Every structure is written in structure tokens, then in C-alpha cells.
N, C-alpha and C positions, 0 to 999 in steps of 0.2 A: 174614428177611421183607423184601420190597422196600419202598422208600419209598412206592410207589404203594398197596400194600395197607395200609400203616400209615395213610396219609391216609384211605383208605376206612373203616378201622376207627374212626378218630377221628370221622369224620362220622356214622357209624351210632350211635356211643356218645352223640353230642351232640344228635341230632335230637329236637325236641319233637314227640311223637306226637299224633295224634287217635285216641282209642279209640272206634271208631264203633259198638260194641255192648258194653255192660257192665251189670252189675246192682250192687246195693248189697252192702256187707259187713255181717256180723253186728253187731248193736248190743249184744247181751247175751252174757255169757260162758257157756260150756257145758263139758261133760265131754269126755274124750278120744274117746269113741265118736262123738259128734257131729262132732268135728274130723276123724276118719279117714273117716267117711261123706262129709264134704265134699270129700274127695280122690277120690271115685268118682262118675263122671257117670251111669253106666247103672243101677246097682242102686238101686231105690226102697225097699228094706228095709234094716234094720241089717245091716252086714257080719257074716258068719259069725264065730263066736268064734275060729276058728283063723286068720282072715284079718287083714290090716292094710293100711290105706290108705297107710302108709309104704312098703310093698313093692310099689310101682308106679313107672312112669316118672315120674309126677308127684311121688310121695313122694321119690324119689331127687333129682329136680331141686330140690325145696324145700329139702332138707338141704344141697344143694350151693350154692345161690344165695341162699337166704333166711337161712340160719344166720348168715352174717357180719353181716347188718344187725341181728341181735339180740345181737351181741358174742360169737358162738360161732365155732368153727373150721368150715371147710367140711367137709361130710359128717359132722357130729356125729351121734351115734347117736340114734335116735328118742326114747328116754326123756329124754336130755339136752335135745333140742330141745323136747319137750313141756313139761318142767319150766320151761325158760326162758320159753317162750311164755306159760305159765300165770301168770307173775309180772306180766304186763301185761293191762290191760283190752282189749277189742276196739277201743275207740276209740283207745287208745294205740297198738295195733298198726297201725291204719289210718294214724295220723300218722307211723309209721315207713315203711310200705311204699308208700302212694300217692304221696307226693312223690318217692320214689326211682324211680318208674316213668318219670319224664320225660315226662309226658303234659300237654299244654296244654288239651285239651278232652275231656271224658267225655260220651258220648251214652248215656243211661241208659234201659234198658227198665224202666219202673216198674210192670209188670204182675204181678210176683210178690208173694204175700202174706207176712206174717210180720214179725218184728222185724229189719228190714234197713234200712240207710241209704238215705235219699232224696236228692234233689238238694241240699238245703242242707247236709246232713252231708258228702256227698262233696266239695262245693266247699270246705267249711271244712277238711276233713282233708287235701285234696290241694293246695289253693292254686290249682287250675285252674278253668276255665270248665266249665259243665254245660249239657246240653240234654236234653230229654225225648223218648223214643220211646214212643208210645202203642200199647198192645196192643189189637188189634181185638176179640179175644174178651172182654176186660174191658169194652170199650164195649158189646158185645152184652149182657153180664150186667146192666149198668146200664140199658140200654134195656128189657130184659125186666122189670126191677123197677119201671119207671115206668108211668104210666097212659097210655092212648090208643094211637094207632097205633104199632106197633113200628118200622116203617121210618122214620117221621117222627122218632120219639124217637132212633133210632140216628143219623140224619143230624145232628140237633141236638146230641147229645152229642159226636159225632165232630168237628163244626165247633168246638164250644167247647173241647174238650180239645186240639185240634191247632192252635189259633190261635197259640200260642207254641211249639209242639213242632217238632222238626226232622224227624220221620219217624213212620211207623206200622210195626207188625210183626204178622205172623200166625203162630200156632203150629198152622196147618193140618196140619203134619206129625204132630202129636200127636193130632189129631182125625179120623183115618182115612187120612191120607197124601194124596199127590198124584194117585193113580190115579183115573180116572173123569172125569165131566163137571165142568168148572170154569167153564162159561159163566154169564152173568148170568141169574139167575132172574127170572121175571115177578112183578109186584106181588101177584097173587092167591096164587101159590105161597108167597111170603114171608109173607103174612098168615096162611095156613093153618098153615105151619110155626111161626110165632111163637106162635100161639094154643096149638098142641100143646105147645111148649116151656114156655110160661108155666104151663100147667096142670100140667106135670110138676115145676114148682118154679123153672125158669129158672136152673139152675146147671150149670156145666161144659158149655158148648156143644159138641155133637157132631153136630147136625143139618146135613147137607150143604147144604141149601138156604140156611140162614142163614149158614153159613160162606162160601159163594159170594157171597152178597149183601154181606157185609162186605168181602170182598176187592175187589169191583168198586166199592164206594163209596170205598174207599181209593185205588183207581186213579184214580177221577174227581177225587179231591182233588188229586192231582198231586205230593204230597210223596213222597220216597223211601219205598218199601214193602219191608220186610225179611221174608224167609221163613227160618225154621229149616229147615236141610237136613242130613240125615245124622245123625251121632253125637248121641245124647241118651239120656234115661231109657228104660228098657226098655218103657214103655207107648207109646213111639214105635216103630211097626213100621218097622224100618230099611229093609227092602226096598221099602217104599212111599214112601220119602223121596228116591229118586233124582230129581234135578231134571229129568231128561229127561221125566218125566211132566208137567212144567209147560209143555211145548212149545206146546200149544194156547192156554193162558192167555197165554203170552208173546207169541204172535202177535196177541193182542187187547189188549195192555197199552199200546199207544201210546208216548208219550214219558216216561211216569212211570218214574223210576229204580227198578229191582228189584235188591235186594241179597240174594244167596244167602249165608246165614250158615254158618260152621263147615265144612260140606261133606264132611268125612272120612266114609266112604271114597270120596266122589264128587267129589273135587276136580278130576279130569280132565274129567268130564262138565260140571261147573260152568265150567271154563275154556273148553270148547267153546261153551257157551251165551253166555259173556261175549264170545267172538269173533263169534258169530252174530247177536247183537242189540245194537244201539247203546245200549239202556237197561238192559242187564244187567251186574251187577257181582259180583265174587267176594270174599268176606270170609274171612280165615284164622283167626278167633278160635276159642277153646275147644280146637280140635284141637291147637294148638301146646302148650298147657299139658299136656294129657293124653298127648302123645307124648314129652315130655321130651327125652331125648338123641336121639330119632329125629325131632324136629321139623325138623331140617335137611333130611331127605329129603322131608318133606311140603312144606316151603317150595319146594324145588327143583321138585316136581311142579306147584305152582301157577304157576310161571314157565314152563311148557312152552307152553301154547296161549293162555292169557288175555293179552290186550293189557295192557301195563303201566299204562296209564291206567284200567284197569278192576279193579284189585286194591286192597283196603282192609285196613288193620290193625285188629284188635280183640283184646281179651283174653277177652271174655265172662265175666269173673270174677264169682263169686257166693259169698257166705259168708265163707270165710277171707280176710282182707285180703292175705295173701301172694299170692293169685292175681292181684290187680290189678297187682302188681309183676312176678310171674313171667312173665306173658304178654309183657310188654315185654322182660324180660331174655332170654327164650328166642328171641323174634323177632329181637332185635338180634344174638344169637350166631348164629342160623341164617342170617340174611341176610348177615352178615359172612363166614361160611364158604362159602356158595354163590357169592356175588358175587366173593369173592377168587379162587375157582377159575376163574370165567369170565375174570377179568382176567389171572390168571397164565398161562392157556393162550392168551392173545392173542385170545380170542373177543369180549371186550368191552374197551372203553377204561375207564379210571378215571373219566373225566368222565361217561360214560353210566351207570356203576354208581352213582355218587353221585346222578345225576338220578333214577334209578329208585327209590332209597331215599327220596328226597323225595316222589316221586309216591305210593308205597304207604304210607309212614309218615304223611303228612299232606295233601299237595296234592290228591289225589283226593277225600278226604273233605271238605276245605274247599269244593271245587267242587260235589260232589254234594249236600251238606247246606246249602250256602249259608251257611257260618259266617262 
């Protein structure tokens, strides 16, 4: 290996990342079935009895890269890995894996329910800084549960919750997808839709009018707005989450930063949109963990069209604390392999490769989220 590539490898290994979209780790211990379900992004039911979360790209990557942090050999068999993992509490596992990720700032989507770590726990376990991402659909549920005018309540709660937050997020992809009208609804339409939703109980917002209202209120706020794109649970209709369906909305989005999260298998479409709009960014989280040994190819595709100042790192880790580390480990390995190839072929200089690592790994996020 040339000295140039070795210097690049060293730089990638040492950079302190900004994880621009992440969730909490489990706070309570569970059985092996819960753990293996946590290695599957799409299936919302328990895995079939014959199946195993270990027999996936993510499962193989975990045994390769996480096992040594638990004192095991690389590629230890699943039973050995599970037995060793079971000797530790979830909090102890977090204190192993989160510091090892080499992350300086964790930007946390706090909109998921359950016994998962919040901002204080993540900060304590990792030793890093934390920032909150406010989920718009959770704000809507809080507004529906309040008295008085829904629109006023939504704006009041959104302003309160985002006063110290770094960004907002929408899971519109899970609530009907991006197809169709995404223009701002009028006040009367919002009032009628809110009354109908409140009468139905005000849980799990799927009303298109209220979803559109929330998105446009977030745009008006001006803080970065994240959209789940592509890969997700099976109740997310994948073919309706192609970000090209967001074109009309993006044309109305002004200067508010829009971050397209995850993106697989639409990373090329997201790259085009990042090139086409000054305020659109591409995030590579979640996909890298689940692609495992194939993450390198995904990373290479994200570097095709998207400007390098428009790409952001994240893990999108949730549940097993291993995922908070593994996102970083696989991103570093994939970037090292892809960029070393560019340098070795004479297409890129070492200095440019190192600069792009810094942009994607942290500098772009520091700028976008004003850290």
C-alpha cells in the first residue's frame, strides 16, 4: 500500500464524526428473538422460526466488527456472540460501543416510543454532545390532544420544542408516501381535517391535509427538515418513497435545508436532487448498516452525482447499541476503500480525498445544523 493511501486510511480512522440522524439504544435487556428482530429493518413481525437476524449482511458485519469489542474473535459464531452479549446490560453495551464510534455529536430523533435512551443517556454513555431532532408527527399528536384551535396548538408546540432543537423530521414516507399534492393547505381545510382526526382519537396521523400542514410549518421555521426516504419497515410503501415525488415540494421549499435520509435504493435520485437544489442534502445512514459488506458499493453510488458539500454521515442506529458503532465502522471502511481507489487510479489527489472525508464526516453537518 502506498504512503498516500496509508495517510488517507489514518485520517478516516481518526476523524470525529457528526451522526446527523440517530435514535436511542435499548435501556432494558431482552431475549434473543428481540435482538435478532433488531437486525431486520423491514419486517414488523417477529422473524420466522427458521430465520435468523444473524444470517444477513448486518448480522455478518456485527460478528466481524463488534465481536472484538466484546473480547471475542472476529466472526465468532452467533451463539458465542449472543452468550457474551448477554453477560452485559444494555447500558454496559452502550458504554462499550458508543465511545468506540468516534462520534463527537449525536443528533437524535426523539420521536420513537418505548424504553430507549434519550439525550441524557446518550451523552453520558458516549461522552459526546447531543442535539434533538423533533418529529413533526409527534407534534401533531400533541396538538390533537390539546384544547383549542389545532393549527395554533401545533405552531405553539413546534416553537416550544424546537427552541433548542437542531432540526425537524417527517415520516411522511410511512403515512402515504410522497406521491400527490404536497402544497400548503388552507386554514379551513386544516380545521376540518383536525376536527375529523380528533374525533377519531388523534393517534397515528395519516391525514394528508394535516401532514402537509406540518411540513409547511416546519419549512417556515427554517431549521433543517429531514425526510425518511426509501428503505424502512414494510408499512412504508417503498415505491411511493422515491424522492423524485418531492420535486414540487422542493420547488416550494425556499432556503430551508432539506435532508433526504437513508435513500436506498434511491440514492442516485437523491444525488440528483442534491445537485439540482441548493438546499437539498443526501444522508447515507441506515443503508450502510444493513448493506454490510456491500456498503462500499452504496457509498460509491452516493459519490456519483451529489456535490460533496451536500452529503452527510449518519448511522440511524436504533435498539442494539452495536448499530451506533457499526454505522461508523462500515462508513469508515467503505470510504477508505472507495477513495483509495480514486487516489490509486490518479483520479483524485490525496489532499482532495482527505478534504471530502472531512466534509461528509462532519463539516457539512456542522454547517447545516449550526453546531
